[in-house]
PDB file with SEQRES, HELIX, SHEET and CRYST1 records, atoms N, CA, C and O in Angstrom:
SEQRES   1 A   71  MET THR TRP THR ALA ARG LEU TRP THR TYR VAL ARG ASP          
SEQRES   2 A   71  ASP ARG PRO ALA GLY ASP ALA THR PRO PRO ALA VAL TRP          
SEQRES   3 A   71  PHE THR TYR THR PRO ASP ARG LYS GLY ILE HIS SER GLN          
SEQRES   4 A   71  THR HIS LEU ALA LYS PHE GLU GLY VAL LEU GLN ALA ASP          
SEQRES   5 A   71  ALA TYR ALA GLY PHE ASN ALA LEU PHE ASP ASP GLY THR          
SEQRES   6 A   71  VAL ARG GLU ALA ALA CYS                                      
HELIX    1 AA1 ARG A   15  ALA A   17  5                                   3    
HELIX    2 AA2 GLY A   35  HIS A   41  1                                   7    
HELIX    3 AA3 ALA A   55  PHE A   61  5                                   7    
SHEET    1 AA1 2 ARG A   6  ARG A  12  0                                        
SHEET    2 AA1 2 ALA A  24  THR A  30 -1                                        
SHEET    1 AA2 2 GLY A  47  LEU A  49  0                                        
SHEET    2 AA2 2 VAL A  66  GLU A  68  1                                        
CRYST1    1.000    1.000    1.000  90.00  90.00  90.00 P 1           1          
ATOM      1  N   MET A   1     -78.498 -34.749 -21.909  1.00  0.00           N  
ATOM      2  CA  MET A   1     -77.079 -34.345 -22.161  1.00  0.00           C  
ATOM      3  C   MET A   1     -76.537 -33.592 -20.931  1.00  0.00           C  
ATOM      4  O   MET A   1     -77.244 -32.837 -20.263  1.00  0.00           O  
ATOM      5  N   THR A   2     -75.340 -33.823 -20.692  1.00  0.00           N  
ATOM      6  CA  THR A   2     -74.616 -33.130 -19.525  1.00  0.00           C  
ATOM      7  C   THR A   2     -73.491 -32.360 -19.947  1.00  0.00           C  
ATOM      8  O   THR A   2     -72.867 -32.723 -20.944  1.00  0.00           O  
ATOM      9  N   TRP A   3     -73.144 -31.309 -19.292  1.00  0.00           N  
ATOM     10  CA  TRP A   3     -71.902 -30.457 -19.573  1.00  0.00           C  
ATOM     11  C   TRP A   3     -71.090 -30.363 -18.295  1.00  0.00           C  
ATOM     12  O   TRP A   3     -71.589 -30.285 -17.173  1.00  0.00           O  
ATOM     13  N   THR A   4     -69.742 -30.378 -18.577  1.00  0.00           N  
ATOM     14  CA  THR A   4     -68.868 -30.138 -17.519  1.00  0.00           C  
ATOM     15  C   THR A   4     -68.370 -28.676 -17.580  1.00  0.00           C  
ATOM     16  O   THR A   4     -67.580 -28.300 -18.446  1.00  0.00           O  
ATOM     17  N   ALA A   5     -68.855 -27.897 -16.651  1.00  0.00           N  
ATOM     18  CA  ALA A   5     -68.383 -26.546 -16.480  1.00  0.00           C  
ATOM     19  C   ALA A   5     -67.553 -26.315 -15.201  1.00  0.00           C  
ATOM     20  O   ALA A   5     -67.194 -27.279 -14.526  1.00  0.00           O  
ATOM     21  N   ARG A   6     -67.256 -25.091 -14.871  1.00  0.00           N  
ATOM     22  CA  ARG A   6     -66.416 -24.886 -13.684  1.00  0.00           C  
ATOM     23  C   ARG A   6     -66.948 -23.563 -13.045  1.00  0.00           C  
ATOM     24  O   ARG A   6     -67.126 -22.552 -13.724  1.00  0.00           O  
ATOM     25  N   LEU A   7     -67.183 -23.620 -11.746  1.00  0.00           N  
ATOM     26  CA  LEU A   7     -67.377 -22.387 -10.874  1.00  0.00           C  
ATOM     27  C   LEU A   7     -66.124 -22.204 -10.271  1.00  0.00           C  
ATOM     28  O   LEU A   7     -65.784 -23.056  -9.450  1.00  0.00           O  
ATOM     29  N   TRP A   8     -65.355 -21.255 -10.510  1.00  0.00           N  
ATOM     30  CA  TRP A   8     -64.050 -20.905  -9.889  1.00  0.00           C  
ATOM     31  C   TRP A   8     -64.259 -20.053  -8.596  1.00  0.00           C  
ATOM     32  O   TRP A   8     -65.029 -19.095  -8.538  1.00  0.00           O  
ATOM     33  N   THR A   9     -63.553 -20.470  -7.655  1.00  0.00           N  
ATOM     34  CA  THR A   9     -63.685 -19.673  -6.418  1.00  0.00           C  
ATOM     35  C   THR A   9     -62.252 -19.268  -5.922  1.00  0.00           C  
ATOM     36  O   THR A   9     -61.379 -20.111  -5.719  1.00  0.00           O  
ATOM     37  N   TYR A  10     -62.076 -17.982  -5.750  1.00  0.00           N  
ATOM     38  CA  TYR A  10     -60.807 -17.501  -5.389  1.00  0.00           C  
ATOM     39  C   TYR A  10     -60.961 -16.869  -3.991  1.00  0.00           C  
ATOM     40  O   TYR A  10     -61.890 -16.079  -3.826  1.00  0.00           O  
ATOM     41  N   VAL A  11     -60.172 -17.137  -3.029  1.00  0.00           N  
ATOM     42  CA  VAL A  11     -60.316 -16.568  -1.668  1.00  0.00           C  
ATOM     43  C   VAL A  11     -58.961 -16.072  -1.236  1.00  0.00           C  
ATOM     44  O   VAL A  11     -57.918 -16.703  -1.406  1.00  0.00           O  
ATOM     45  N   ARG A  12     -59.064 -14.853  -0.644  1.00  0.00           N  
ATOM     46  CA  ARG A  12     -57.895 -14.152  -0.092  1.00  0.00           C  
ATOM     47  C   ARG A  12     -58.193 -13.717   1.206  1.00  0.00           C  
ATOM     48  O   ARG A  12     -59.186 -13.041   1.473  1.00  0.00           O  
ATOM     49  N   ASP A  13     -57.189 -14.163   2.185  1.00  0.00           N  
ATOM     50  CA  ASP A  13     -57.270 -13.855   3.667  1.00  0.00           C  
ATOM     51  C   ASP A  13     -55.849 -13.967   4.160  1.00  0.00           C  
ATOM     52  O   ASP A  13     -55.365 -15.061   4.452  1.00  0.00           O  
ATOM     53  N   ASP A  14     -55.200 -12.865   4.248  1.00  0.00           N  
ATOM     54  CA  ASP A  14     -53.777 -12.799   4.801  1.00  0.00           C  
ATOM     55  C   ASP A  14     -53.671 -12.151   6.125  1.00  0.00           C  
ATOM     56  O   ASP A  14     -52.624 -11.589   6.445  1.00  0.00           O  
ATOM     57  N   ARG A  15     -54.827 -12.201   7.014  1.00  0.00           N  
ATOM     58  CA  ARG A  15     -54.876 -11.561   8.180  1.00  0.00           C  
ATOM     59  C   ARG A  15     -53.873 -12.275   9.178  1.00  0.00           C  
ATOM     60  O   ARG A  15     -53.203 -11.515   9.877  1.00  0.00           O  
ATOM     61  N   PRO A  16     -53.700 -13.526   9.322  1.00  0.00           N  
ATOM     62  CA  PRO A  16     -52.753 -13.968  10.285  1.00  0.00           C  
ATOM     63  C   PRO A  16     -51.247 -13.580   9.884  1.00  0.00           C  
ATOM     64  O   PRO A  16     -50.362 -13.625  10.739  1.00  0.00           O  
ATOM     65  N   ALA A  17     -50.999 -13.227   8.659  1.00  0.00           N  
ATOM     66  CA  ALA A  17     -49.677 -12.779   8.301  1.00  0.00           C  
ATOM     67  C   ALA A  17     -49.367 -11.267   8.564  1.00  0.00           C  
ATOM     68  O   ALA A  17     -48.308 -10.715   8.264  1.00  0.00           O  
ATOM     69  N   GLY A  18     -50.416 -10.694   9.153  1.00  0.00           N  
ATOM     70  CA  GLY A  18     -50.242  -9.210   9.503  1.00  0.00           C  
ATOM     71  C   GLY A  18     -50.513  -8.222   8.299  1.00  0.00           C  
ATOM     72  O   GLY A  18     -50.177  -7.038   8.331  1.00  0.00           O  
ATOM     73  N   ASP A  19     -51.129  -8.801   7.276  1.00  0.00           N  
ATOM     74  CA  ASP A  19     -51.547  -7.949   6.171  1.00  0.00           C  
ATOM     75  C   ASP A  19     -52.906  -7.218   6.474  1.00  0.00           C  
ATOM     76  O   ASP A  19     -53.897  -7.837   6.861  1.00  0.00           O  
ATOM     77  N   ALA A  20     -52.886  -5.949   6.285  1.00  0.00           N  
ATOM     78  CA  ALA A  20     -54.066  -5.104   6.541  1.00  0.00           C  
ATOM     79  C   ALA A  20     -55.150  -5.136   5.424  1.00  0.00           C  
ATOM     80  O   ALA A  20     -56.222  -4.559   5.611  1.00  0.00           O  
ATOM     81  N   THR A  21     -54.912  -5.744   4.366  1.00  0.00           N  
ATOM     82  CA  THR A  21     -55.893  -5.890   3.225  1.00  0.00           C  
ATOM     83  C   THR A  21     -57.012  -6.738   3.724  1.00  0.00           C  
ATOM     84  O   THR A  21     -56.761  -7.756   4.369  1.00  0.00           O  
ATOM     85  N   PRO A  22     -58.183  -6.388   3.471  1.00  0.00           N  
ATOM     86  CA  PRO A  22     -59.328  -7.183   3.953  1.00  0.00           C  
ATOM     87  C   PRO A  22     -59.514  -8.434   3.120  1.00  0.00           C  
ATOM     88  O   PRO A  22     -59.190  -8.472   1.933  1.00  0.00           O  
ATOM     89  N   PRO A  23     -60.079  -9.524   3.816  1.00  0.00           N  
ATOM     90  CA  PRO A  23     -60.331 -10.724   3.050  1.00  0.00           C  
ATOM     91  C   PRO A  23     -61.345 -10.548   1.979  1.00  0.00           C  
ATOM     92  O   PRO A  23     -62.181  -9.648   2.055  1.00  0.00           O  
ATOM     93  N   ALA A  24     -61.298 -11.368   0.996  1.00  0.00           N  
ATOM     94  CA  ALA A  24     -62.206 -11.297  -0.195  1.00  0.00           C  
ATOM     95  C   ALA A  24     -62.374 -12.610  -0.700  1.00  0.00           C  
ATOM     96  O   ALA A  24     -61.530 -13.492  -0.536  1.00  0.00           O  
ATOM     97  N   VAL A  25     -63.563 -12.780  -1.380  1.00  0.00           N  
ATOM     98  CA  VAL A  25     -63.907 -13.966  -2.195  1.00  0.00           C  
ATOM     99  C   VAL A  25     -64.413 -13.532  -3.515  1.00  0.00           C  
ATOM    100  O   VAL A  25     -65.202 -12.591  -3.600  1.00  0.00           O  
ATOM    101  N   TRP A  26     -63.978 -14.197  -4.567  1.00  0.00           N  
ATOM    102  CA  TRP A  26     -64.466 -13.926  -5.936  1.00  0.00           C  
ATOM    103  C   TRP A  26     -64.923 -15.167  -6.553  1.00  0.00           C  
ATOM    104  O   TRP A  26     -64.188 -16.154  -6.536  1.00  0.00           O  
ATOM    105  N   PHE A  27     -66.128 -15.202  -7.121  1.00  0.00           N  
ATOM    106  CA  PHE A  27     -66.689 -16.400  -7.870  1.00  0.00           C  
ATOM    107  C   PHE A  27     -66.795 -15.978  -9.336  1.00  0.00           C  
ATOM    108  O   PHE A  27     -67.135 -14.839  -9.658  1.00  0.00           O  
ATOM    109  N   THR A  28     -66.494 -16.924 -10.194  1.00  0.00           N  
ATOM    110  CA  THR A  28     -66.757 -16.792 -11.636  1.00  0.00           C  
ATOM    111  C   THR A  28     -66.999 -18.102 -12.335  1.00  0.00           C  
ATOM    112  O   THR A  28     -66.498 -19.141 -11.904  1.00  0.00           O  
ATOM    113  N   TYR A  29     -67.728 -18.072 -13.364  1.00  0.00           N  
ATOM    114  CA  TYR A  29     -68.298 -19.217 -14.100  1.00  0.00           C  
ATOM    115  C   TYR A  29     -67.593 -19.311 -15.438  1.00  0.00           C  
ATOM    116  O   TYR A  29     -67.365 -18.280 -16.069  1.00  0.00           O  
ATOM    117  N   THR A  30     -67.258 -20.433 -15.873  1.00  0.00           N  
ATOM    118  CA  THR A  30     -66.855 -20.633 -17.325  1.00  0.00           C  
ATOM    119  C   THR A  30     -67.627 -21.954 -17.715  1.00  0.00           C  
ATOM    120  O   THR A  30     -67.960 -22.828 -16.915  1.00  0.00           O  
ATOM    121  N   PRO A  31     -67.844 -21.956 -19.003  1.00  0.00           N  
ATOM    122  CA  PRO A  31     -68.676 -23.197 -19.585  1.00  0.00           C  
ATOM    123  C   PRO A  31     -67.841 -24.301 -19.777  1.00  0.00           C  
ATOM    124  O   PRO A  31     -68.348 -25.331 -20.222  1.00  0.00           O  
ATOM    125  N   ASP A  32     -66.533 -24.259 -19.493  1.00  0.00           N  
ATOM    126  CA  ASP A  32     -65.679 -25.451 -19.525  1.00  0.00           C  
ATOM    127  C   ASP A  32     -64.679 -25.341 -18.524  1.00  0.00           C  
ATOM    128  O   ASP A  32     -64.649 -24.311 -17.852  1.00  0.00           O  
ATOM    129  N   ARG A  33     -63.779 -26.333 -18.304  1.00  0.00           N  
ATOM    130  CA  ARG A  33     -62.790 -26.345 -17.219  1.00  0.00           C  
ATOM    131  C   ARG A  33     -61.409 -26.231 -17.715  1.00  0.00           C  
ATOM    132  O   ARG A  33     -60.491 -26.765 -17.092  1.00  0.00           O  
ATOM    133  N   LYS A  34     -61.197 -25.534 -18.849  1.00  0.00           N  
ATOM    134  CA  LYS A  34     -59.852 -25.489 -19.420  1.00  0.00           C  
ATOM    135  C   LYS A  34     -58.869 -24.647 -18.521  1.00  0.00           C  
ATOM    136  O   LYS A  34     -59.275 -23.625 -17.967  1.00  0.00           O  
ATOM    137  N   GLY A  35     -57.686 -25.049 -18.394  1.00  0.00           N  
ATOM    138  CA  GLY A  35     -56.732 -24.259 -17.598  1.00  0.00           C  
ATOM    139  C   GLY A  35     -56.413 -22.980 -17.999  1.00  0.00           C  
ATOM    140  O   GLY A  35     -55.807 -22.234 -17.231  1.00  0.00           O  
ATOM    141  N   ILE A  36     -56.790 -22.581 -19.261  1.00  0.00           N  
ATOM    142  CA  ILE A  36     -56.531 -21.138 -19.623  1.00  0.00           C  
ATOM    143  C   ILE A  36     -57.366 -20.149 -18.814  1.00  0.00           C  
ATOM    144  O   ILE A  36     -57.012 -18.980 -18.662  1.00  0.00           O  
ATOM    145  N   HIS A  37     -58.459 -20.644 -18.313  1.00  0.00           N  
ATOM    146  CA  HIS A  37     -59.255 -19.684 -17.455  1.00  0.00           C  
ATOM    147  C   HIS A  37     -58.569 -19.397 -16.055  1.00  0.00           C  
ATOM    148  O   HIS A  37     -58.652 -18.275 -15.555  1.00  0.00           O  
ATOM    149  N   SER A  38     -57.943 -20.351 -15.482  1.00  0.00           N  
ATOM    150  CA  SER A  38     -57.196 -19.935 -14.233  1.00  0.00           C  
ATOM    151  C   SER A  38     -56.013 -19.235 -14.564  1.00  0.00           C  
ATOM    152  O   SER A  38     -55.643 -18.397 -13.741  1.00  0.00           O  
ATOM    153  N   GLN A  39     -55.298 -19.401 -15.645  1.00  0.00           N  
ATOM    154  CA  GLN A  39     -54.240 -18.631 -16.051  1.00  0.00           C  
ATOM    155  C   GLN A  39     -54.638 -17.182 -16.388  1.00  0.00           C  
ATOM    156  O   GLN A  39     -53.865 -16.272 -16.088  1.00  0.00           O  
ATOM    157  N   THR A  40     -55.769 -16.938 -16.977  1.00  0.00           N  
ATOM    158  CA  THR A  40     -56.266 -15.623 -17.364  1.00  0.00           C  
ATOM    159  C   THR A  40     -56.671 -14.913 -16.072  1.00  0.00           C  
ATOM    160  O   THR A  40     -56.327 -13.751 -15.855  1.00  0.00           O  
ATOM    161  N   HIS A  41     -57.444 -15.663 -15.175  1.00  0.00           N  
ATOM    162  CA  HIS A  41     -57.948 -15.005 -13.956  1.00  0.00           C  
ATOM    163  C   HIS A  41     -56.765 -14.544 -13.063  1.00  0.00           C  
ATOM    164  O   HIS A  41     -56.860 -13.477 -12.456  1.00  0.00           O  
ATOM    165  N   LEU A  42     -55.715 -15.271 -12.969  1.00  0.00           N  
ATOM    166  CA  LEU A  42     -54.602 -15.056 -12.082  1.00  0.00           C  
ATOM    167  C   LEU A  42     -53.347 -14.528 -12.810  1.00  0.00           C  
ATOM    168  O   LEU A  42     -52.248 -14.637 -12.268  1.00  0.00           O  
ATOM    169  N   ALA A  43     -53.482 -13.970 -14.004  1.00  0.00           N  
ATOM    170  CA  ALA A  43     -52.410 -13.459 -14.797  1.00  0.00           C  
ATOM    171  C   ALA A  43     -51.584 -12.497 -14.047  1.00  0.00           C  
ATOM    172  O   ALA A  43     -50.380 -12.511 -14.301  1.00  0.00           O  
ATOM    173  N   LYS A  44     -52.036 -11.631 -13.136  1.00  0.00           N  
ATOM    174  CA  LYS A  44     -51.196 -10.604 -12.484  1.00  0.00           C  
ATOM    175  C   LYS A  44     -50.924 -11.080 -11.084  1.00  0.00           C  
ATOM    176  O   LYS A  44     -50.339 -10.298 -10.335  1.00  0.00           O  
ATOM    177  N   PHE A  45     -51.261 -12.218 -10.653  1.00  0.00           N  
ATOM    178  CA  PHE A  45     -51.088 -12.635  -9.319  1.00  0.00           C  
ATOM    179  C   PHE A  45     -49.663 -13.096  -9.148  1.00  0.00           C  
ATOM    180  O   PHE A  45     -49.077 -13.742 -10.017  1.00  0.00           O  
ATOM    181  N   GLU A  46     -49.124 -12.740  -7.994  1.00  0.00           N  
ATOM    182  CA  GLU A  46     -47.734 -13.153  -7.555  1.00  0.00           C  
ATOM    183  C   GLU A  46     -47.843 -13.593  -6.079  1.00  0.00           C  
ATOM    184  O   GLU A  46     -48.360 -12.815  -5.277  1.00  0.00           O  
ATOM    185  N   GLY A  47     -47.395 -14.773  -5.684  1.00  0.00           N  
ATOM    186  CA  GLY A  47     -47.453 -15.102  -4.345  1.00  0.00           C  
ATOM    187  C   GLY A  47     -47.582 -16.641  -4.247  1.00  0.00           C  
ATOM    188  O   GLY A  47     -47.102 -17.409  -5.080  1.00  0.00           O  
ATOM    189  N   VAL A  48     -48.291 -17.024  -3.129  1.00  0.00           N  
ATOM    190  CA  VAL A  48     -48.592 -18.404  -2.846  1.00  0.00           C  
ATOM    191  C   VAL A  48     -50.094 -18.675  -3.166  1.00  0.00           C  
ATOM    192  O   VAL A  48     -51.040 -17.985  -2.784  1.00  0.00           O  
ATOM    193  N   LEU A  49     -50.148 -19.803  -3.935  1.00  0.00           N  
ATOM    194  CA  LEU A  49     -51.589 -20.144  -4.336  1.00  0.00           C  
ATOM    195  C   LEU A  49     -51.740 -21.568  -3.735  1.00  0.00           C  
ATOM    196  O   LEU A  49     -50.947 -22.474  -3.991  1.00  0.00           O  
ATOM    197  N   GLN A  50     -52.826 -21.700  -2.909  1.00  0.00           N  
ATOM    198  CA  GLN A  50     -53.166 -23.036  -2.384  1.00  0.00           C  
ATOM    199  C   GLN A  50     -54.240 -23.523  -3.354  1.00  0.00           C  
ATOM    200  O   GLN A  50     -55.258 -22.866  -3.571  1.00  0.00           O  
ATOM    201  N   ALA A  51     -54.001 -24.597  -3.881  1.00  0.00           N  
ATOM    202  CA  ALA A  51     -54.872 -25.259  -4.979  1.00  0.00           C  
ATOM    203  C   ALA A  51     -54.994 -26.766  -4.836  1.00  0.00           C  
ATOM    204  O   ALA A  51     -54.162 -27.409  -4.195  1.00  0.00           O  
ATOM    205  N   ASP A  52     -56.048 -27.331  -5.444  1.00  0.00           N  
ATOM    206  CA  ASP A  52     -56.163 -28.675  -5.461  1.00  0.00           C  
ATOM    207  C   ASP A  52     -55.279 -29.257  -6.585  1.00  0.00           C  
ATOM    208  O   ASP A  52     -54.541 -28.519  -7.238  1.00  0.00           O  
ATOM    209  N   ALA A  53     -55.358 -30.563  -6.802  1.00  0.00           N  
ATOM    210  CA  ALA A  53     -54.478 -31.137  -7.831  1.00  0.00           C  
ATOM    211  C   ALA A  53     -54.903 -31.073  -9.272  1.00  0.00           C  
ATOM    212  O   ALA A  53     -54.491 -31.872 -10.113  1.00  0.00           O  
ATOM    213  N   TYR A  54     -55.739 -30.097  -9.527  1.00  0.00           N  
ATOM    214  CA  TYR A  54     -56.332 -29.928 -10.870  1.00  0.00           C  
ATOM    215  C   TYR A  54     -55.091 -29.452 -11.801  1.00  0.00           C  
ATOM    216  O   TYR A  54     -54.405 -28.472 -11.510  1.00  0.00           O  
ATOM    217  N   ALA A  55     -54.891 -30.204 -12.883  1.00  0.00           N  
ATOM    218  CA  ALA A  55     -53.727 -29.928 -13.722  1.00  0.00           C  
ATOM    219  C   ALA A  55     -53.847 -28.589 -14.441  1.00  0.00           C  
ATOM    220  O   ALA A  55     -52.845 -28.110 -14.972  1.00  0.00           O  
ATOM    221  N   GLY A  56     -54.989 -27.978 -14.483  1.00  0.00           N  
ATOM    222  CA  GLY A  56     -55.109 -26.628 -15.096  1.00  0.00           C  
ATOM    223  C   GLY A  56     -54.399 -25.559 -14.384  1.00  0.00           C  
ATOM    224  O   GLY A  56     -54.210 -24.469 -14.924  1.00  0.00           O  
ATOM    225  N   PHE A  57     -53.976 -25.840 -13.123  1.00  0.00           N  
ATOM    226  CA  PHE A  57     -53.297 -24.789 -12.462  1.00  0.00           C  
ATOM    227  C   PHE A  57     -51.690 -24.825 -12.722  1.00  0.00           C  
ATOM    228  O   PHE A  57     -50.964 -23.872 -12.440  1.00  0.00           O  
ATOM    229  N   ASN A  58     -51.233 -26.021 -13.285  1.00  0.00           N  
ATOM    230  CA  ASN A  58     -49.852 -26.309 -13.226  1.00  0.00           C  
ATOM    231  C   ASN A  58     -49.069 -25.187 -14.043  1.00  0.00           C  
ATOM    232  O   ASN A  58     -47.949 -24.858 -13.654  1.00  0.00           O  
ATOM    233  N   ALA A  59     -49.627 -24.602 -15.149  1.00  0.00           N  
ATOM    234  CA  ALA A  59     -48.873 -23.618 -15.842  1.00  0.00           C  
ATOM    235  C   ALA A  59     -48.632 -22.291 -15.072  1.00  0.00           C  
ATOM    236  O   ALA A  59     -47.764 -21.484 -15.404  1.00  0.00           O  
ATOM    237  N   LEU A  60     -49.432 -22.136 -14.063  1.00  0.00           N  
ATOM    238  CA  LEU A  60     -49.282 -20.947 -13.088  1.00  0.00           C  
ATOM    239  C   LEU A  60     -47.939 -21.005 -12.380  1.00  0.00           C  
ATOM    240  O   LEU A  60     -47.378 -19.972 -12.015  1.00  0.00           O  
ATOM    241  N   PHE A  61     -47.403 -22.271 -12.176  1.00  0.00           N  
ATOM    242  CA  PHE A  61     -46.140 -22.402 -11.338  1.00  0.00           C  
ATOM    243  C   PHE A  61     -44.925 -22.415 -12.143  1.00  0.00           C  
ATOM    244  O   PHE A  61     -43.845 -22.529 -11.564  1.00  0.00           O  
ATOM    245  N   ASP A  62     -44.978 -22.308 -13.435  1.00  0.00           N  
ATOM    246  CA  ASP A  62     -43.860 -22.533 -14.333  1.00  0.00           C  
ATOM    247  C   ASP A  62     -42.674 -21.484 -14.117  1.00  0.00           C  
ATOM    248  O   ASP A  62     -41.494 -21.822 -14.016  1.00  0.00           O  
ATOM    249  N   ASP A  63     -43.126 -20.202 -14.060  1.00  0.00           N  
ATOM    250  CA  ASP A  63     -42.039 -19.220 -14.005  1.00  0.00           C  
ATOM    251  C   ASP A  63     -41.545 -18.695 -12.552  1.00  0.00           C  
ATOM    252  O   ASP A  63     -40.663 -17.849 -12.401  1.00  0.00           O  
ATOM    253  N   GLY A  64     -42.283 -19.355 -11.475  1.00  0.00           N  
ATOM    254  CA  GLY A  64     -41.844 -19.026 -10.209  1.00  0.00           C  
ATOM    255  C   GLY A  64     -42.533 -17.863  -9.585  1.00  0.00           C  
ATOM    256  O   GLY A  64     -42.340 -17.701  -8.381  1.00  0.00           O  
ATOM    257  N   THR A  65     -43.270 -17.068 -10.188  1.00  0.00           N  
ATOM    258  CA  THR A  65     -44.002 -15.875  -9.588  1.00  0.00           C  
ATOM    259  C   THR A  65     -45.082 -16.335  -8.745  1.00  0.00           C  
ATOM    260  O   THR A  65     -45.423 -15.650  -7.781  1.00  0.00           O  
ATOM    261  N   VAL A  66     -45.690 -17.502  -9.032  1.00  0.00           N  
ATOM    262  CA  VAL A  66     -46.698 -18.169  -8.177  1.00  0.00           C  
ATOM    263  C   VAL A  66     -46.070 -19.422  -7.679  1.00  0.00           C  
ATOM    264  O   VAL A  66     -45.489 -20.216  -8.419  1.00  0.00           O  
ATOM    265  N   ARG A  67     -46.217 -19.577  -6.322  1.00  0.00           N  
ATOM    266  CA  ARG A  67     -45.742 -20.772  -5.680  1.00  0.00           C  
ATOM    267  C   ARG A  67     -46.807 -21.570  -5.098  1.00  0.00           C  
ATOM    268  O   ARG A  67     -47.726 -21.064  -4.454  1.00  0.00           O  
ATOM    269  N   GLU A  68     -46.684 -22.859  -5.330  1.00  0.00           N  
ATOM    270  CA  GLU A  68     -47.759 -23.794  -4.911  1.00  0.00           C  
ATOM    271  C   GLU A  68     -47.691 -24.157  -3.448  1.00  0.00           C  
ATOM    272  O   GLU A  68     -46.643 -24.506  -2.905  1.00  0.00           O  
ATOM    273  N   ALA A  69     -48.960 -24.051  -2.779  1.00  0.00           N  
ATOM    274  CA  ALA A  69     -49.206 -24.656  -1.475  1.00  0.00           C  
ATOM    275  C   ALA A  69     -50.161 -25.707  -1.591  1.00  0.00           C  
ATOM    276  O   ALA A  69     -51.339 -25.427  -1.370  1.00  0.00           O  
ATOM    277  N   ALA A  70     -49.845 -26.869  -1.903  1.00  0.00           N  
ATOM    278  CA  ALA A  70     -50.750 -27.993  -2.114  1.00  0.00           C  
ATOM    279  C   ALA A  70     -51.728 -28.175  -0.897  1.00  0.00           C  
ATOM    280  O   ALA A  70     -51.392 -28.013   0.276  1.00  0.00           O  
ATOM    281  N   CYS A  71     -52.936 -28.519  -1.311  1.00  0.00           N  
ATOM    282  CA  CYS A  71     -53.868 -28.794  -0.133  1.00  0.00           C  
ATOM    283  C   CYS A  71     -53.837 -30.051   0.525  1.00  0.00           C  
ATOM    284  O   CYS A  71     -54.589 -30.269   1.474  1.00  0.00           O  
TER     285      CYS A  71                                                      
END                                                                             
């Protein structure tokens, strides 16, 4: 039997933009790949999100607080 899970990886590095906040990487695991996980992880995030074409990210772009930078 196989399971489809997800290892979520979030990376932040705004150094070229002149931001003094240090870069960071965060990894988290979920037992499935439902879009609610990315929505929960990034609930307070505002800004530009570079993401792959995974449909689970789509709801993040609905209200305009998160803007998509497609890869």
